[in-house]
N, C-alpha and C positions, 0 to 999 in steps of 0.2 A: 652446542654453544661454541662459537669461535674463540680462540685465544687471542689476546691483544696486549699491546703495550701502549704507553702514552708518552708523548714528548711535549713538555711545556717550554715554549720559546720565551725566554726572559730578557733577551737583549743585553744591554750593558751601558756603561757610561758613554754619554754622547754630548755633542755640542748643543743639542736641542734644549730649549728653555721652557717648553709648555708646562712642565710639572714643577718648575721652580716657583717659590723657594723651598717647597717641601722636599724635593730630591737633593737638596744641598747636604742634608744630614742622613738620609736613608734612601736606598735605591727604590725606585717606584714599585717594583714587584713586592717589596717588603713593607710598603706603607700600610698603616692600619686602617682597615675599613670594616665596620661592624665588629671592632675589637680584635681582629686578627689580620695578618698580612694578606694582601690581595691574592697572592697565589695559593694561600692556604685554602681558600674557598673552592678553587678548582680541584684541589686534592680531595676535599670532601666529596665532590661529585664523582671523581674517578674511583674513589674507594668503594663505591657502590656498584661499579660495573662488574658483572659476573665474568670470570675468566681473565681479568686484568690484575696483575700483581706486581708490575714494575712501572715506575714513572721516572723519566729522565729529564732533568732540567738542563737546557742547552742555552748558553750565553757566554758573555765575555767579561762579567764582573770577576774581581779577584776572589779566589776561594775563601779568603778570610772573611769576606762579606756575606757569602751565601751559605757556607758550611754550618755555621751555628743554627741557621733556620732548618737546614736539612736534618740535623741531629734532633731538633725539637719535633719536626714533622714525623720522624721515624717513631717517636714515642706516641704521637697522636694517631698514627695510621700504621699499626703493627702488621696489617695485611698487605702493605705496599713496600716494595724495595725501592727507596728513593735515592737517586744519585745525581750529582752535579757534574756535567761535562763542560769544561771551560774551553772556549775557542781561543786560539793563540792570538787572533785578531778578529774583528768583525767580518764574518764570512757571508752575511746575509741569511735570511730565514731558510732558504733552501740549501745554501752552502754549508751551514752548520749541520743540517740533517745529513747531507751527503758525506761530510767529513767523518761523522760518527756512525756511518751506515753499518759497519760490522758489529758495533756494540748494540745498536738498535735492533739489528736483525738476529742477534744471538738468541738461541732457543726457538727460532723459526715461528714467530707469532703470525697468526693469520691476518691480523689487522693492526693498524697503527693510528691511534688518535693523535692529532696535532692541535695544540691549543696555544693561542697567543695569551700571554700572562696578564694583559690589561683588560680582559673581558670579564664582565660580571653579568650573569644571566640566570635563567632557570635550569641551565645545563640539561637539556633533554637528551642525554646520551643514549639511553635505552631506545628511545624512539628513532634517533639518528642511526643507531646500529641496525635496528629492524628495517628501516628504509634502505640502508646500504646493501642489505642482503637480497633486495629485490632486483638488483641490476648487476651487470657485469663490467661496469666502468672501472677506471683507475681509482676514483675517489668521489666522496660526497662532501660538498661544502654546505654548512648550515647558513641559511639565508634568512634575513629579517626585512620587513618593510619599514621604510622611513619616509617622512615627508619629502616630496620631490625636490624641494628647495635645498635639502641636505644631502641629496644623493652624491653630489660631486665631491663630498668629503671622504667618501668610502670607495671600496671596490664595487662597481655596479655589475649586476648579473642579469642577462636576458634569459629567462627560463621558458622552455617549451611547456605550455600548459598540459599537453597530452602525455609527454614522456618524462617530464621533470629533468630533462637534460639542460645543462647550462650551455646554451647555444653561442653566447658571446660574453666575454668578461673583459672589463676595462677598469684599471685602477685609477680612481679619481678622474673621471672623464670631464671634459670641458662642458658638456651638455648632458643632462640626465637621459639615460637610455631606458630605464625602467625604475620602479620604486623599490626593487629588491636589491639588497646589498650584502656583501660578504660579512658574516658575523664573527669571523676569525676563529672558527672551530671546524675541524675537518676529521674525516675518517677515510683512511686509504687502505687499499689492498696492499699488504706488505710486499708481495712478490712483484708488484708493478710500480710502486712508488719510486724506488731508487733508479729503475731503468728510465722512468719519465724525467727524473732530475738529471740523469746523465745525458739524455737527449737534449734537454734544455741547455745544459752546459756546453755541449758540442755545437749547438746552434749559435750560442752567444760567441764562442771562439771563432766560428766561421764568419759571423758578421763583423767581428773585430778585425779579422784578417783582410776582409774586403774593404772595410772603411774604418781605419783605426780611430778616427775621431767620433764615430757613432757610438762606441761602447767603451768609454774610458773607465767606467765603474767596474771594479773587479768583483763586487759582491754579486751573489746569485740569489735572487729573491723568489720566494715561493709564489707570490701572487702574480707579479708581472712576467716572470720568466718561465714559470711552470704551468700555473692555472690557466693563463690566457691562451697559450697554444693548445692545452688539453681541451678547452671549451670549443675550439675550432674543429677538433676531430670528433666531437660527440662523446668523448670518454670521461667527461666530468659531469656529475649530477648535482642537483641542488635540493636540499631538504628545507622546505619553507616552514618556519615555525612562528607561532604567535607568542612564544615565551618572552617575558620581559627581558630587555637587553640594554646594557650600557657599556660603552667603551670608554675607559678612563684615559682619555687623551691628555687633557689639561688638569691642573690642580682642581679647578672648579667642578669638573665632572665627578670628583670623588664624593660630592654631596648626594647627587641622585643615586650613585652606586651604593653609598652607605644606606640610603632609604630602601633600596631594592634588597640588599642583604638582610637588613633587619626584618623586613616584611616576610622573608622566607624562613626565618629561624624556627618558627613554631612547627613547621612541617619538615624542614630539611635538617635541622640541627638542634632539637630540643634539649639535648644533653648539655650544650653550651649554656643555655639559659638557666638550666637547673644548677649548674656549677657556679655561674656568675650571675646570680639573680639581681635584677634591677630594683628589687624591693627590700632585700635584706642587705644593706650596704655595709658600712664599716662598724655599725653599732651592733650590739647583741640583740638576740630575739627578745630578751626580757625588756630591753628598752622600748622595742616596738610594740610590746603588749600594753605599754603605758601611754605611748605617743602615737599620733596619727602618722608622723613621718612626712617626708616631702611628697609633693604631688607628682606622680609619674604618669605621663601620657604615652602609652605604648604606641609603637614598638621602640624600645631603647635597649642599648647595651651599656651597663655600668659595671666597671671592674669592682671586684669584691673588696678591694681596700680603698676605694674612693670614699671621701667623706662629704656628705651633702646635708646641709642644714634642713631641719624640719619645715622651714617656711619657704624653701625653694620650689620652683616648678620646672620640671624637666620633660622635654619631649613635645611632639613626637619626633621620631627619626634622629635620635641623638646617640652618639657613642662617646663614652667617657673612659679615659685610660687610667692606668695605675697611678696612685698617689695624688690624684686630682682632689682639690678642696674647693667646694662651692658653698659660699656663705649665705648669710641671712638675706631673704627676699630676692635671690637671684632668679633670673629667667633664662633658660637655654632651650633653643628650638632649632631643628633642622641643621645640626652642627656636629662637628667632630672636635672633641677636646682631647689633646694628646697628654702623655704622662707628665705628672708633677706640676701641672698648671694650677694656679690659684685664681678664683673669681671672688673678689671681696664683696661686701654687702651691697645689695641693690644694683649690682651690675647686670648687664644684659648681653647675651650673645645669640644672634639670629643669623641663619644661613651663612655660617662662617666655619673656617678651619683654624683652630688655635694650636700652634706648635708646642713642643715640649718646653716645660719650665717657664711659661709665660706668666705674667702677673697683670690681672685686670683690676684696677683700683675701684673703690666705692663710687657708685653712680656713673661709672664709665659704661660705654656702649660700643660694641663691635657688631656691625650689622651689614649684611649683604641683601640680596634679593634672589628669588628663584632663578635657576639657570634656564635660559631660553636658547636652544641651539648650542653653540659653543661660545656664546658671548660671556665674557668675564664679568660676572655681576656679584659673586659672593666676595666676602672679605677673607683674606688669608694672612695670618701672622706667622712668620718664621719662628725659629727657636729663640728662646731668651728675650722675648719682646715684653716691654712693660708699657701699659696704657695707663696714664696717670688719671687722677680723680676728675670726674665729670667730662672727660674727653670722649668725643664721638668719632669713631672710625667707621666710615661707610664705604663699602665696595672698594677697598684699597688692598693692594698687595704690599706687605711689609717684610723687608728682608730681616734676617736674624740680628739679634743683639741691638735693638733700637729702643730708646726711651721716647715715647710719644707724649708730648706735653701740650700739643694743640690738636684741634679737631681737623679732620681731612676727609675728602670725598673724591672717589674716582681717581686716585693717585697711585703711583708706584713709589713707595717711600724707601729710598736707598740708605 
């Protein structure tokens, strides 16, 4: 069995707004999906890879933001040595890898897993590793099929059906070249990865010298600068998987990602459900022997100290955080309710993300619609938002610390 390490690319603060307002209070990699931070689920998958005992988080968030998570993860995954390597500036996905090449290569691992932190899937790492062992290329990229109208949003791969070689790779092409796209999960031969990045770096410097205006970007990107040239040499292979897959690009995509995580818990992480049972909530077992309790439509994650009235109906695909209070007659479906939020009697939350410490008044309704493509259709409330009595908020994005006294539809409420 080959020895391996893993690198989680977590990025850092940026000017991008796709995950706002949720990223105003917590970095996207630490946003709670299925009751735990997004990157925690990648660590679960990596902890089951035989011969892998070290995971390095590479990004440019401040250490004070990431290190508390690293300490908690160390307790959850005692078989993994988890470290955070902070870039002094945004170096790009390949630039960060190359900058820390000596640390990543320490111990001479045979293989290096590289994962983007915003990916939620079935993590078929054993299958990927088995496939990687069948060829002598530099690396293997996990590929998934998407509808052709969505191909241009991802890295498009043309795969040789006979050899599984990635013959052509284009990041976000103007026209779809195939229906196979980069899933953001890779396995590289450790001895060849950094030489390939070095070659890409030298090629970029040479292009910049010839035409300074053609390459003003100092970042070195794994996809555009490394994978694309590798594909043209036949040294990049693609492992095509049918595993369910979601990329958390926008805040709205956290809802299908949440559903995917919850659906996987019974097989991938049953201990979490046993420890934080969605049926034995804040009340004692004796209370539940006398009462029916709330109606729970699985799958759901409900924190052990959440309080839910017996008359409420929760689920499916709902995650409820710590300190949440859900009152008489409430209905919650296909949603994420973050810590310390209160839903008063007969309120309703559907296809929505409710931020921390929000208050939904009696008979109020916060409602979105199922996400189609990347169209923003769910409702998102930032932190400390109050929705007053009988107000209906539909498919809106609401920034933090707002008091909503009127109904609204398809608006950004600043």
